[in-house]
Backbone bond lengths (Angstrom), bond angles and torsions (degrees), N, CA, C in turn:
res aa  C-N    CA-C-N  psi(-1)  N-CA   C-N-CA  omega(-1)  CA-C   N-CA-C  phi
1 M - - - 1.461 - - 1.533 108.41 -
2 S 1.297 116.02 132.41 1.461 119.35 -177.67 1.531 111.76 -84.04
3 E 1.308 113.87 150.51 1.456 121.03 -179.78 1.519 108.60 -89.17
4 I 1.308 115.86 135.08 1.477 121.45 179.00 1.517 108.32 -86.29
5 K 1.319 117.33 125.32 1.450 122.17 179.11 1.525 109.86 -83.09
6 R 1.302 114.79 140.93 1.463 119.11 175.93 1.515 110.68 -79.66
7 S 1.291 116.14 147.87 1.471 120.26 174.07 1.507 110.02 -79.28
8 N 1.292 115.68 143.35 1.435 121.42 178.56 1.504 111.04 -66.73
9 S 1.325 117.57 132.39 1.479 120.30 -176.53 1.515 112.28 -68.49
10 K 1.338 116.77 -33.02 1.459 119.09 178.10 1.530 112.11 -69.75
11 A 1.332 116.30 -28.18 1.467 120.23 175.80 1.521 109.89 -67.70
12 I 1.323 116.35 -38.62 1.461 120.04 178.87 1.545 110.18 -67.78
13 V 1.345 116.41 -41.71 1.456 120.85 177.18 1.510 110.76 -62.63
14 S 1.330 116.56 -39.63 1.473 120.15 177.32 1.514 111.48 -59.93
15 L 1.314 118.21 -43.78 1.453 121.52 178.40 1.539 111.12 -65.10
16 I 1.309 117.09 -42.46 1.450 119.82 178.63 1.515 112.40 -63.02
17 M 1.321 115.78 -43.52 1.474 119.72 178.48 1.525 110.09 -63.73
18 G 1.327 117.58 -40.69 1.448 120.64 179.61 1.509 112.80 -64.06
19 V 1.323 117.22 -41.92 1.464 120.64 178.97 1.528 110.62 -68.36
20 L 1.308 117.16 -40.20 1.474 119.71 178.72 1.538 111.09 -65.76
21 S 1.333 116.20 -32.90 1.465 118.57 -179.97 1.529 111.39 -65.93
22 L 1.336 116.56 -23.51 1.453 120.18 177.34 1.516 112.45 -74.47
23 F 1.327 117.68 -30.12 1.472 120.92 -169.92 1.521 114.99 -109.23
24 I 1.332 118.96 -11.69 1.458 120.68 -179.70 1.528 108.97 -107.65
25 P 1.325 116.61 110.29 1.491 117.78 -177.15 1.502 112.72 -70.14
26 F 1.312 116.49 148.95 1.450 128.98 177.36 1.536 112.33 68.70
27 I 1.301 119.72 -48.59 1.458 121.52 177.42 1.522 110.30 -76.34
28 G 1.330 116.49 -15.14 1.451 121.49 -179.51 1.509 114.10 -59.52
29 I 1.324 117.31 -28.02 1.471 119.70 177.82 1.538 110.16 -63.12
30 I 1.311 115.15 -45.70 1.454 119.70 179.44 1.517 110.37 -65.89
31 L 1.309 117.85 -42.71 1.455 121.53 178.39 1.526 111.67 -64.35
32 G 1.317 117.89 -37.48 1.439 121.29 175.97 1.507 113.58 -64.21
33 I 1.324 115.89 -42.50 1.472 120.32 177.18 1.518 110.90 -64.79
34 L 1.317 116.37 -40.74 1.474 119.63 176.30 1.526 111.73 -64.07
35 G 1.331 115.80 -37.70 1.469 120.68 176.40 1.509 112.29 -61.28
36 L 1.330 116.14 -42.33 1.463 119.44 177.11 1.524 113.09 -65.54
37 I 1.334 115.76 -38.20 1.460 120.64 178.98 1.536 109.98 -65.34
38 F 1.334 116.10 -45.91 1.481 119.36 179.12 1.517 110.64 -65.05
39 A 1.336 118.18 -34.91 1.451 120.40 179.47 1.516 112.38 -64.51
40 S 1.329 115.99 -42.86 1.477 119.25 -179.64 1.539 110.98 -68.95
41 K 1.332 116.12 -38.79 1.472 118.62 179.14 1.514 110.87 -68.09
42 S 1.300 116.89 -39.10 1.474 119.36 -178.43 1.539 110.78 -69.95
43 K 1.319 117.44 -33.92 1.469 120.22 178.33 1.524 109.62 -63.12
44 K 1.320 118.44 -43.05 1.453 122.13 176.53 1.519 112.11 -65.57
45 E 1.319 114.76 -39.99 1.481 119.23 -179.09 1.515 112.57 -68.98
46 M 1.332 117.07 -34.22 1.460 120.87 179.78 1.544 111.46 -69.00
47 K 1.309 117.58 -30.88 1.463 120.21 176.39 1.507 111.62 -64.96
48 V 1.334 115.35 -36.80 1.467 119.88 -178.66 1.532 111.90 -79.02
49 T 1.316 117.48 -44.83 1.456 120.44 -172.56 1.546 113.38 -89.33
50 G 1.311 117.27 -20.87 1.481 120.51 -178.41 1.512 113.63 78.54
51 E 1.299 116.48 18.70 1.461 120.00 177.39 1.523 109.82 -75.54
52 S 1.321 116.92 164.50 1.457 122.22 179.29 1.546 108.25 -95.97
53 G 1.308 115.97 170.73 1.462 120.15 176.69 1.503 112.93 134.31
54 D 1.321 118.81 19.45 1.469 121.67 179.68 1.510 111.37 -61.45
55 G 1.327 117.11 -40.92 1.464 120.96 -179.84 1.527 111.06 -67.53
56 L 1.316 116.76 -35.95 1.465 120.49 178.36 1.528 110.40 -66.43
57 V 1.329 115.66 -39.30 1.471 119.97 179.35 1.529 109.56 -65.46
58 T 1.326 116.23 -44.99 1.465 119.30 -178.87 1.530 111.01 -62.84
59 A 1.338 116.77 -45.37 1.453 121.21 178.86 1.533 111.02 -63.65
60 G 1.310 116.68 -39.66 1.460 121.21 177.20 1.512 112.57 -61.65
61 K 1.375 115.54 -43.76 1.458 118.53 178.28 1.521 112.24 -64.56
62 V 1.318 116.73 -43.83 1.477 120.46 -178.95 1.540 108.69 -64.04
63 C 1.285 119.38 -48.22 1.482 121.74 -178.92 1.531 109.60 -62.63
64 S 1.321 117.90 -39.43 1.436 119.90 -179.62 1.532 112.48 -65.23
65 I 1.327 115.38 -44.33 1.460 119.60 179.47 1.518 111.16 -64.25
66 V 1.326 116.28 -45.17 1.478 119.20 178.56 1.530 111.27 -64.88
67 G 1.337 116.72 -37.32 1.459 120.40 178.29 1.518 112.28 -64.99
68 I 1.322 115.88 -40.35 1.479 120.40 178.57 1.540 109.23 -63.95
69 I 1.303 115.97 -46.46 1.473 119.89 -178.41 1.557 110.67 -62.80
70 L 1.314 116.49 -45.52 1.465 118.98 179.67 1.548 111.52 -63.10
71 N 1.306 117.21 -39.75 1.441 119.73 -179.14 1.540 112.10 -69.49
72 V 1.335 115.98 -37.46 1.459 118.09 175.69 1.541 111.14 -64.75
73 L 1.336 116.51 -41.61 1.453 119.35 176.16 1.521 111.50 -63.55
74 L 1.297 118.21 -39.80 1.458 122.45 177.70 1.527 111.09 -60.86
75 I 1.306 116.85 -42.64 1.444 121.68 -179.85 1.528 110.25 -67.22
76 L 1.338 116.91 -40.85 1.467 120.11 177.87 1.509 111.71 -64.58
77 I 1.317 117.31 -41.26 1.458 121.14 177.75 1.527 110.39 -62.81
78 F 1.326 114.77 -42.81 1.482 120.04 179.13 1.523 111.57 -61.15
79 L 1.353 115.04 -43.86 1.469 118.83 -179.65 1.524 112.27 -67.19
80 V 1.329 118.61 -39.55 1.460 121.81 176.84 1.510 110.05 -65.06
81 F 1.317 118.34 -44.79 1.464 120.57 176.59 1.505 111.75 -59.95
82 F 1.331 116.69 -44.06 1.453 120.74 179.68 1.534 111.18 -63.70
83 Y 1.326 116.70 -41.22 1.460 121.44 179.09 1.505 111.26 -60.50
84 F 1.329 117.12 -47.79 1.445 120.34 -177.75 1.528 113.18 -72.93
85 S 1.283 116.83 -28.07 1.464 118.74 177.47 1.514 113.07 -75.58
86 V 1.312 117.75 -27.38 1.455 121.85 178.98 1.523 110.70 -85.13
87 N 1.302 117.05 -37.12 1.462 121.98 -175.49 1.508 114.53 -96.19
88 T 1.280 118.43 41.69 1.461 121.02 175.18 1.529 108.49 -90.05
89 D 1.303 117.30 138.50 1.441 121.91 -179.52 1.532 110.25 -102.90
90 I 1.275 115.39 50.24 1.457 120.03 179.18 1.524 106.57 -91.46
91 T 1.312 114.34 122.50 1.447 120.19 176.32 1.530 109.71 -115.84
92 T 1.287 114.74 138.44 1.475 119.81 177.96 1.527 108.77 -111.55
93 Y 1.295 117.25 138.42 1.462 121.88 -178.97 1.474 109.95 -110.64
C-alpha cells in the first residue's frame, strides 16, 4: 500500500495569495509578492521534507506574476486617467 504524501502548507498559501492577487485591486501587488516569496520558500522546504505540492507552487507562481502585472497595469491606467482628467483645458464662458 502506498503512502500518501501531504501537500506543503506554504505551497497552498502561495496558491491562495496568487489567486487573491488576481482579484483584489491595488493590494494585489503585495499579495503577489507574498505569493512569490511563499512559493520559493515552499520549494526549498519540499526538497528537505519530501512533501508534495510542485503543481501548487507552479500555479501559485504563475497566478502571482499575472496578478502583479495586472495590478501594475491597473495602477498605470488609473494614473493616466487621473492625469488627463485633471489637466483638461476646457474653459466655459
